N, C-alpha and C positions, 0 to 999 in steps of 0.2 A: 487486387488482380489475382486471378487463379494461378497457382504454381504450375510450372511445366510438367512436373511428374504427376500431379493430380490430374492434369489434362490427359496425360498418357494413360493413367488408370481408367478414366472415364471412357476413353476411346477403346481400350482393350475390352471393356465390359459391353459397350453399346454398339461398336462399329466394325468389329472384325467378323469375318465370315465363319469363324469357328468358335467353339466354346473356350472360355479362358484356360481350362486345363489342357486343351489341345494346342495351346499357343506357347511359344518361348519368346520372352522379351530380352533383348540384348542391349546393355547400357555401357557407357565408357568406363565406369569405375564401381567399386564395391559400395561406397557410401551412397551412391545414387540407387543401387539395388535395395539397400536397407530402407531408404525413404520411400521408394515406390511400393515396396511390400507393405509398409505402414499405411499408405493411401489405399491400396487395394483391400486390405483387411477391413477398413472402415466402410468402403463402398459395396463390397460383395455381400450377397445374400447368405444367410445361414445354410450350410450344407454344400455350398459351391466350393470347388477346388481352385486353389490359386494357380495361376500360370507359372511355368518355370521362369525364374528371373536369374540371368547370368551376366557377368561382365563379358566383354568381347574376348578376353583371354580364356575364360572358362568355356565359352561357346566353341572356340577353336579347339580346345582340348576335347570337348564332347564329340565334335564332328570328326576329328582326325583319329581319335583313340590314342593320342600321344599327349604327354605332359609338356608344358612349357618349362624348360629347364631354368633353374636359377642362374644368376650371373656367375656365381662362384664355380658352379659345375662346368659351365661353358668355358670359362677362362682356363680352368685346370685341364679340360680336354684339349684345348688349343695348345697349351704348354706341352702336354703329352705328345701331340702330333709333331710339335717342333723338335722335341727330344728324339723322336723316332727318325725325323728327317735330317737331323743335325749333321750326320756324317756326310750326307749328300750335299748339303748347302754350305756348311762351315760357318753359319751365322752365329752371332753372339747371343746366348740365352738371356743375359742380363738386359741387353737392348731390346730383345723380343718381348720380354715380360713388360717392359716399360710401355710398349706400344700395342699390347694385346687387346686392350679395351678399344683402341681405334680400329683395329682389324675387325673385331666383333661388330662394332657400329656400322662399318662399311658393308659387311656381309648382310646385316639386318636390312639396311637401306636397299641393297641390290635386290634382295628377294621381295621386299615389300613393293618395289616398283617394277617387278617382273623384268629386270634387265638381264641380258645375256652376260653372265659374269666373265666367261672366258674371253669374249670379245672386248669387254671393257678393260680387263686387266692387260690384255695384249696391247691395246691402244695406249694405256697408261704407261706400260714399260717402254714402249717406243717413244712416247713423249719425254720420259725421263732420260732416255738415251740421247735424244736430241739436245736436251738441256746440258748434258755433260760432255757433249762432243767438243773436241779441241780443234779449232780451225787450223792449227799448225800441224795436225796429224800425229801429235804425240800421244802415247798410250795413256789410258786412265790411271790415276793413282790408285793405290790399294784401298784408300778410304772411298774413293768414287766407285770402284768396282764393287765393293761390298754394299754400298748404298744402292747401286743399280740391281744387284742380285736380289735384294729384298723385294723390289717391285716385280722382278721376273718370277719370283716364287709365289706371289699372291694367288695366282690361279690354282696352283697345286694345293696350297693350303685350303683354299675354298672347297675344292672338289673332295679332298680327303675328309675335311671337317663335315661336309654335307653328307657324304657317304656313311660315315660312322654314325651320324645322328639318324639318318633314314633307316639304318639297320637296327637301331635301338628303340627305346620306348619314349624318347623325349626329343625335343628340338627347340630352337629359338622361335620366337613368335613369327618373324618374317618367313622362315622356312615353312612352317606349318600353314600359314596363310597362303603361301604360294602353292602348296600342295592342293589346297581346296580350290584355288582360282584356276588351276590347270586341269582339274577333274570336272568335266562338264556332264558327267553321267548323273550327278545329284544323288548317287548312292549314299554318300556321306550324310545327306539330309533325309532322304526318304526312308532309310533304315531306322531312323530315330523315331521315338513315339510322338513327336510334335508334328503337326500338320501345317503350321503357319508360324512365321517369325516376324517380330516387330523390332526394327532397329531404331532406337530413339536417342536423340541428343548428340549425334556425331557431327564432326566438322571436317577435319583435315584427313579425308580418306586417302589411303595409298592406292596405287593401281591395283594391287592384289585385293584389297578390301573392296574397291569399286567393282571389280570383276565379280567377286562373290555376291555382293549386294545386288548388282545389276542382273545377274543370272537368276537369282531367286525372285526378284520383283518381276522380271520378264515372264516367268512361268507361273506367276500368280501365287507364289509361295511366301511372299514377304511384303512388308510395308515399311516405309521409312518416314519417321516423324522428326522434323527439324525444330530447333529452338533458335529462331532467327529474329532479327529486327530490321525494319526497313531503313534505319539510319545507315547501316553499313552494307545492306544488300542492294539498295536502289540508288540511282543518281540523286544528288541534292545540289544545293547551290554551291557547295564546296567540291566534293568529289565522292564517288563511292568509297566507303571505308575499307581500309586494308583488312579489317576483320572478316569481310565477306569474300575474300579472294578465292578460297577453295570452293565455296558453295556456288559462286558464280561460274567457275570453271566446270563444276560438276553439272550445273544446269544446262550448260552448252553441250557437254559430251553425252549426258544421259538424261534427257528431258523427262523420260518416263519414270525416273527414280524420284524426282523432286515433288514433294507434297507441300503445298503453300501454307506452311505453318509460320508465316511471317507476321510478327506483330509490329506495333509502333510505340512501345512503352518508352523508349529512349526519347522519342520526339514529342510525346503527349503527356506522359504521367508526371505529376508534380513530384519533385525530388529536392531534398536538401543535401548539398554537397559541401562538407567541411574539408578544406585543404590546409593541413597543418605542417608548418616548417619546424623541425625539431633538430637541434644540434647534437649529432652523435647517433650511432646505431642503437646501443643499449638504451639510450635516453628515450627512444621511440617506445620501447617496451614499458618504461616507467610512465611515460605520458599516456599510453594506452590504459594502464591500470587506473590512473587518475580519472580519465574520461569515463571509463566503464563504471567506476565507483560513483561519479557524479550523476550519470544517467540513471543508475539503479535507485539512488536516493531520491531522485525527482520522479521516479515511476515512469520514465520515458523509454525504458528498454526491457524487452522480454528476452531472457536468456535463450529460450528454445528457438527464437526467431532471429538469433544473432550469430554472425560468423566473423571470426578473426582470420584473415588471410595473410600468410607470410610470403611475400614475393621473394624474400631472402630467408630461406629455411634455417639458416644459422642462428636466427633470433628465437628459435623455439624455446630454449631453456630460459633466457631472460623473460620471455613472455609468460611462461608457466609460473615463474616466481613473482610476476607482477599482477596477475589476476587477483582481484580482491576476494576475500573469503565470502562476502555477501552475495557474490554472483552465483553461488551454488555449484551444481555439477558442470563439468565440461568434458568434452570428448576430443582425444587426440589419436588419430590413426595414421598420420602422415609419415611416421617413422623418423628416426634420427640417424644421420650418418654415423656409422660405427666409429669413425675416427674422432667423433666428438664425445664418445662415451668414455667414462673413466676406465672401463675395462681395457679399451684399446691402449690407453696410456700405460696401464699395468703390463700388458703383453709386450709392448714396444720396449719398455725399460728392462723387462726380464730377458728378452732376446738380446739386447745390448749387453746386459750383465753376463750372459752366457758366452757371447761371441768375444767379449774382451777378457774372459777368464784365462788364467794361465794354468796349465796342467804339467805336473812333473812327479815322477816316481809314484804313480797311481794316486796322486793327490790333486785337489782342485783349489786354486787360489783366486778369489774374486778381487777385482780392483776396487779399492776403497772408494774412489770417486763414483763409480757406477753403482756401488752398493748404497752409498749415501743418497744418490739421486733416486734410487728405487724407493727407499723408505721416506723420501720427501713427498711422494705422490699423495694427492688429496684423497684418494680412495680409502686410505687407512684412517683418516681422521674420524670417520663415523663409528668404527668399532674397535680400533686399537687405541684405547684411551685410558684403560684402568691404570691407576697409579702412575700416570704420566709415562706410560710405556713408550709411546712413540718418541717423545723427547729424549728419553733415556737411550733408546736404540740409536737415534741420530747422533747424540753427543758421543756415545761410545765409538761409533764408526768414525766420526769426523776427527776425534782426538786420538785415534789409533796411530801408533808410531810408524807403522809401515804402510807403503802404498798398496800392499797386497794383504788381504784378509783370509786366513786359512780356516779350515774346519775346526781345529781346536779353539781358535779365538771365538768363532760363532757359538760353539758349545759353551764356552765360558760366559758369553753374554746371557745365555739362558739360565745359568746357575747364579750369576752375580746380580742379575736384574730381576725385579719382581714383575715378570711379564704376564700379559694376558694369554689365554690359550692360543689366540691367533698369532701373537708375536712368537711364542714358543714354537708353534707348529711350523711356521715359515722358516725361522732360523734353523730348526732341526732338519728340515728338508734340505736347506742349503748346505748344512754341515755334512750331509751324507753323500754329497756329490764327489765323484772321483775323476780320474783322467779321461773317462769315457763320456763326460758330460755333453760334449758337442754332438755325440751320436744319440744321446738319450734326452736331448733338450726338450723335445715336444712332450714327452712323458713328464719331465720335471715341471714344465710350465702348466700342464694339465693338473698335476698334483697341487701346485700352488693355487690354481683357480678353484680347485675343490675345497681347499681350506678357506679361501675367501668366501665362496658361496655358502659354506656351512656357517660361518660367523655372521654373514649378512642376514641369513635367515634367523639367527638367534638374537642379533643385536639391533638390527635396523627395522624401521617401519616407514611407510609412506612413500612418496614419489622417488626419493633417493634410493631406497631399497629396490623398488620396481625397476628403476633404470639400470642398476648394477646387475640384477638377476637376469633381465632381458639381454644385457650385454654379454653376460657369461654364457648364455645359451648360444648366441651367435659365435662367440669366440671358440667354444668347444666344437661346434660344427666345422668351422674353418680349420682348426688345428687337426682334427681327425682326418680331414680330407688331405691336408698337406702330408700327414704321416703316411697315408696310403700311397701318395705320389712318391715319397721318398723310399718306401718299401719296394715299390715296383721298379723304380729307376734309381738304383743305389748311387750311380755316379753323379746325380743331379746336385748333391750337396757339395761336390767338388767344383761345380760350375757357378752356382748361384747361392748366395747365403740365405739361410733360413729367415734372417731379419729382413732382407730385401723382399723376399716372397710375401712375408706378412704385410709389409707396408703396401705392396702392390695390390694384393688381393683385398685388403681392408678397404681400399678406396671405392670399391663397388658394392659394399655391404651396408645395409640399413638395419637399425634396431627397431622392431615394431613396438609401438606404444598402444596402450589400451585405454578405454574409458566407456562412458555411457553412449551407445551407438546413436540414440535419437535425442536423449535429454540434454538440456543445458546448452551452453555456448559451444559452438563447433569451431575447432582450431584446425586449420588445414593449409596446404600449399595451393598454388594456383591450379594445378592439374586436378586436384580433388574437388574443385568447385563445379566441374562440368555437370550440367543438368540440375544443379541444386539452386534453390531460391530462398532468400532471407529478406526480412524487413530492415535489418540493420547490418551493414557490412563495414568492417574496419580493415583497411589494407595497409600494411606496413612496408617500408622500403620502396615506396613508389618513386624510385629514382631512375634516371636515365642510366643505362648500363645494367639495370636489374629488370626493369619493365620498359622495353623488352630487354632480354639478356644481351650483354655486349659480346660474349664469347660464343662463337660458333665454330666448332671443330670440323675441318674438312676431312680429318683422318688421313688416310693414304691418298685419297682421291682429291685432286685439286678442284677448286671451285668451278673453273671453266669446263672441266670434263664432267663434273656433276650435272651442270646445266645441260650439256650436250646430250647426256644419257637420260635425262628426265629425273634425276635424283633431286631431292630438296636442297635448296641453297639458303643463303641468308634471307632473301625476300620471303620465302615460304616459312622460315622459322619465325620471322617477325609477324607474319600474318596469323600464325597459330597463337602467339602471345597476345596479339590484339584481340582475337576472337574470345579467348578466355577472359580477358579483362572486360570488354564491353558486354559480353553475354552476362557476366556476373552483375553488371550495373543495370540490367533491364528492369527488374522488378522491385528492388529495395526502395523504401521511402527515404531512408537516410544512409548516406555514404560518407565515410570519413577516410580521407587519404593522408597518411603521414609519410613524410620523406625526410631523409637526413640532409640537413643544410650545410653540414660541415665538410669543406673540401678536403680531398686528400692530395698526395703529391702528384698524382696523374690527372687531376682536374675533376674529382668526384664532387658530390654535393649538389648536383644539378637535378631539378625535378624532372620526372618522366615526361616524355613527349605526349603521353596519354593525358596527363593533367592539362597540358597546353591545349590539347585537342578538345577537352571538355570546356575549357574556359573560352577558347576562341571560336569554336565551331558549334559544339552541341548546345551550349547555353543560348546561342543565337537562334538555333533551330527550334529549341524548346523553351518558350518564354516562361513556362511553369517551373523551371529549374532555378533554385536559389543557391548561389555559390558564395561561400564565405572563406576568404583566404586570411590566415593569421599565423603568427609565430607563437610557439609554445615553449615556455621554460619549465624546468622541473622544480617543484617545491623543495626547498632545502631549509634546514634550520639556520636562521641568521646567526652568524658569529664572525668574529675576527679570525685571523689565522690561528690555528691551534697553537698551544704553547710550544715554545722552542724545544726541539728534540735534541737531547744530548745523551750520548751513550758513553758511560764510564768504562774505562779499561779494567774490567774485573779480571781475576786470575784465569777464569775460563776463556775470556776473550784474548788475553795475552797468550794463552796456550794455542788458540786458533791462529793468532798472528804468527806464532812460531812455526806452526804447520804450513801456513801460507809461505813463509820464508823459505821452506824447504822445496816446495813445488815451484816457487818463483813468482816474482813481480814483473809484469810486462810494462812497456812504456805507456800503454793505455791505462792500466790500473794506477800507475804513479801519477799520471796527469789527472785521473779522476780524483785522487786525494787532494791535488792542488785546487781543482775547481770546486769540489764539494766533498768534505770528509764523510758526511753521512752516506752519500752515494758510494764512496769507496767501501765503507763498511758493509752496506747492504749487498753490493755486487761481489766483492772480493772475499769478505770474511764470512758473512751470513750466507753467501752463495745463492742469493735470490736472483732468479732469472726472469726476464720478461716473458709473459705468457704469449704464445703464438698459436692462433687457431690452426687446426689441421688444414693443410692446403697452404702453401707458402705464399705470403703476401708479396705481390708484385709491385713493390715500392722502390724507394731509392736504395734501401739496404741491399735488396736482391740485385738491383741494377749494378751496384758496385761490385758485388760478389761475382756476377757474370763477367764483367769487364776484367776483373783480376784473373779469373780462371782462364778466360780466352787468351789474355796476354801471356800468361804463364806457358800455355801450350805453343803459342806463336813464336815466342822467343827461346823456347827450350833448345832448339838445334844450335843456338849460338853460345851455349854455356861452354866456357873455356875455348871458344873459337871467335875469330873475327866476325863482326857483323857486316855482311856484304849487302849493300843497298839493293843489288839485283835480286838476291835471294829473298830479302825482306819484301820486295815488290811482288815476287811470286806468291809469297804467303799472304800478302794483302789481298790478292785476287781470290783467295779461298776463305775470306773473312766470314761469309755467311755460314759455312759449315762449322768453323771454329766456334762461333757464337751460339749456333744451334746446339752443338754438343755441350757447350758450357752451360747453357740454359737447362738442358736435361740433367746434367750432373748437379747443378745447384738446387733446382726446383724439384727434382725427382719426378718430372713429368715432361712430356714432349710439348713443343710449341703448338698451340691450338690453331694458329693461322689467322685468328682475328682477336679483337678485344685487347685487354691490357697486355697479354703475353706478347702479341706481335708488336705492340708499341714499345715494350721494353727491349725486345730483341732489336728492333730498328734503331732505338736510341743507342744501344750498346755498339751496334755496327758503325753508327755515325761517329761515336766517340773514338773507337779504335781506328777507324779509317783516317780520321783527322790526325790522330796521334802518329800513325805510321807515316803519313805524308810529311808530318813535321820531322820525324826521325830521319827519313830518307834525305830530306833537304839538309838537315843538320849534318849528317854524315858526309854528304856530297860536298858541302861547303868547307869541311874541315880536313886538314891534312893529317890529323891524329887518328890512329887506328882505335877502334873501340871493340871491346869484347865483354861478354857477360862473365862475371865471377860466380854469381849464384842467383837463383830465383827462389824466393819464398823459403829460404833455408834458415832454420832457427839458430840463433846465436845465444850463448849464455856465458855467465861468469859468476864466480863466488865473490861476494863483496864482504870483506872483513870489517865488522863494526864492533862497537862495545857490547852489542846485544848478541854477538855471535856471527856466524856466516849467514849471509842472505843471498839467495839466488836471484840474479837479474837475468831476464830472458827477453828476446824479441825476435820477430820475423820480418825483416825488411822485404818489401815487394821485389826489389831488384838491387843488386850491387854490380857495378860495371867499372871497367878500367878504360879510360879514354886519355890516351897520351900519358902525361905525367900526373894525371888526376884520377882519384877513385871517387866515384859518385855513389852514394847510398840514397836510393830513390824510394819514395813512398807515393802511391797513387791515391788521389782523392776525387770522389765524384761531387763533393760539396763545394761550397764557395771558398776561395783562398784569398786572404788579404795579406799582401806582402809585408805589412807592418807587423803582423803576428810572428813573422820570422826574423825580425830585427831585434837583437839582444845587445843592449849597451852595458848592462851590468849582470853578472852571473846570478845574482839574487832574484832577478826577474823570473827566472825559470821556475822557482818554487813559491813565488809570491803573487804572480799575476796569472790568473786563470786564462786570460786571453792568449798566453804564450804556450798553450798546451801542445800545439803542433811543433813548435821549436824544441820543446822539452823532449818530445818523442824522437825527433831527429838527433838531438844531442845524445840520447841514450843509445840509439843505433850506432852512432859514431864511437861511443865509449865501448860498446860490445865488440865492434869490428877491430878497433885498435888494441883491445885487450886480448884478442884471439889471433892477431897477425903481427908479425914483425915488419913494420912499414918503414922504408927509408925516409929520411928527413926531406929528400928531394921530391917525394910524392905527397901531394896535397889531398886530404880527405875532405869531401864536402857532403853535406846533407841537403837533399833537394826534394821538392814536392811538385808533382804534376797535377794540376787541376783540369779535369776533363771538360769542365764547363768553359774553360778559356785556354784551350790548347795552343791557340795562336800566340799567346803570351810566352809560351815556352815554360821551362822549369823555373820555379821560385826557389832561390837558394837561401838557406839559413845563414845569417851572419852573426858571429860571436866576437866578443872583445879579443883583440890580438895585441901582441907585444913584439916589437922587432928584435932581431939579432938572437933569437932563440929558436929551438926546434918547435915549430908551430904545432905539429901533431902531438908532441909530448906535452906542450903547454895546454892545448885544448883538452887532451885526455885527463890531465891532472885536475883541471878546473871542473870538468864535467863530473869526475869522480868525487871531488869535494862537494859538489852540488847534490849529487845523489846520496852521498853520506849524510849530508844535512837533512835531506828529505826523509830518508829512512829513520833517522834519529827522531824526527817528529812523529813518525808513524808508531814507533815503539815507546815513545815517551809515556810513562804511566800517568802523568798528569794531564796529558793532552786528551781531550774528548773528541769523539766523532760527532760533529754537529753540522747543522745545515749551513749552506752558503748564504752570504748576505747579498749576493748578486743574483737576483731572481731572473735575470736575463738567461742564465744558464739552465733554468728550470723548464723552459718552454717545451723542449723536446725530451725531457728526462723521463725515463720509464717508471721512476718512483714518485712522480709528481703527485699523484692522488694519495699515495701512502703517507707522504709527509705533509699533505694539505697545502701545497704551494701552487 
């Protein structure tokens, strides 16, 4: 079957009223432009000029005479406008930066749909005012007033932003498209050298684009060529497909625009569809490598007619590492999110290093922990390796006696260690910093990046070097623009941290990747597949929630108002996703769909609805379609468990233990030692942390953090004050705002309004609402007054042992006094078994890994009693609240007791003896750090793969 772009090329040469060189062809993306140019070159006669071929963005720039500004420039301009307006509005810059992307998205949508922005924002602010209206007539709270002010300011921000861009040489795509749509003189087209325009391969046209296209076609200056299939455009025994939603609407609104390029490949063409269930995300990349290798060996795959499509673009790096060498050239131009580039990790740690630095007497002192984390970065492994430089630097830093590292110490590192040029250069740069480092931090980071770049050029080759070099270019561009912002607005650094600005701006940046434009396997995201055709298509992450995407951000404009004003909503977003998917399936002979079958905590692991649609509908309509569903495992070398890992306590490890004793052991770290000594070593002594991909994972961990943060804020007014049920009830009525703020603080992004983020916010609200209801009932039923002693306040003590003083520290979630009892409370979002809190013998705390929660509560009690003089008439209890079973109330830890003695002193002494015995084991030179024998504890361990359990 002929490719769509080849058909476009033939139409351009044979069917247009003008010569090819008088024609401009507009396509959805750059890759389609490259492939079309290749088709035209083959078909055109010698001496003929090619038509101009542009993406829609390039055509808009050509016709308006303005450039489409990059996201970074637009975001910084919006921040500048906020700074200039700040004295009028009094809004928080930090909160504004967190939501700047949403504001830009709303402005783009408004202009693309030709909506009256002032009317929409007026309606929106009135709707928000109604939401916040108090039936009792009471005034708005300060938080509510600020919340409403943001919505009342949107119209002003839009008008100022638009005016500044119109006065300049650039703008965002929606604004420039609107300018064209509202100019019916056609001067913008007739003044250009092209007499005719062909729009090819488009689908979801906005109102502005429809207006531009319709006006040109109406006056005979343009032709629209569609790439459609009757499966989703016309009625069938099931229903018209969602993929044809936009084109069916367009056919009704502008019948003169639609040319019937509607095929029936999905309904008639023979196709083989493999549907593979693979456990795990990265395993899909490994499975893909095996499949491609098998097809190449059998001669069943032509690389140049093959596409790998990543529905989840985070799989790009694993896929690049999985493609077999025999597959030849491949091309990647989809770009990689900057936050997944090792250079971002470098900048992020450098910014943290600078912000945590201490300055005194014109000297700069770096915190040892931040310095160690910096040199632990993987980016150094490629070129800081001579004479084991990296290990030497890390060991020197981690064994340094002070928590602060001064310039003389850094210089000493360069003289006492046989370092590479890179190691010397970076350490010397750090040693030269003085008390002005926070004002010169951008220059300092740029200098470090220059050193990194120089040594990457000298020492690295291949994809790793290209990835770092491309990341360095993006980083330098961002840092220079931030430096310009700080120079123009000196007071900004007093309002928002440089580190926060880096994290916010980085979220909208991509690192471009290069390759052979036409040759070899094409690796792309779903958007890049528009207008392209292949014989073999491999689609990864064909999961529900990814195809179609689960998250749709409403931004500032709620879903109902979006629909009322004609902005795209959830239905339209799903229609766009469906079109990309089914259009891609029109011409391939072989389609392989891989999906992750491994469920996550919020119900992931489900195959996409599009797979079900293929199996239940499309295969019925097309008898020539062969579907094979199977499970695929990844080949592994057969072996038993690896040999047992035992780490001896060498003098170096003893030294690291002593350093840890100074910084402190927490209840969690001590319970880790009881459950698995190897886990304790890896997390507490080797300081290995679980890798988290950029973009916070919305699982049980973040749910727990959000609940903790929201409860801290809700109960803060009751610190050292009586908890009044009436006041607590008032705060319960504002739970949504508390949880939303907590989500923003924890996840560092705002709630999207749909998908996992809204699920987790709803779950947090449910847990907290249940808990407060329980608290109010408990307080009302009791005659005893209750007050908060502290919330998430760190307690510590120095434990005198034969090995010296050891710091024990802990941060209970809440300590309260209720009548003659003091309750030390720990919140848990996981399952709580009351048997885990029953201790009949003190030795259970250090011998039974199932008693870890009881051990944690015991240490909290020890810390509290060691820091407070408590009367024997006061009883101290350790309690856990499980949010999954709030109705059961608090679960209280029970310890062995003896009558006729001071119970507090008795419990304190026994816990102290227990902790002494535990730390003696930790420091015993003969005790090794080995794996647990109870593999039940390995299921959710972050080091499971490392120790091969």
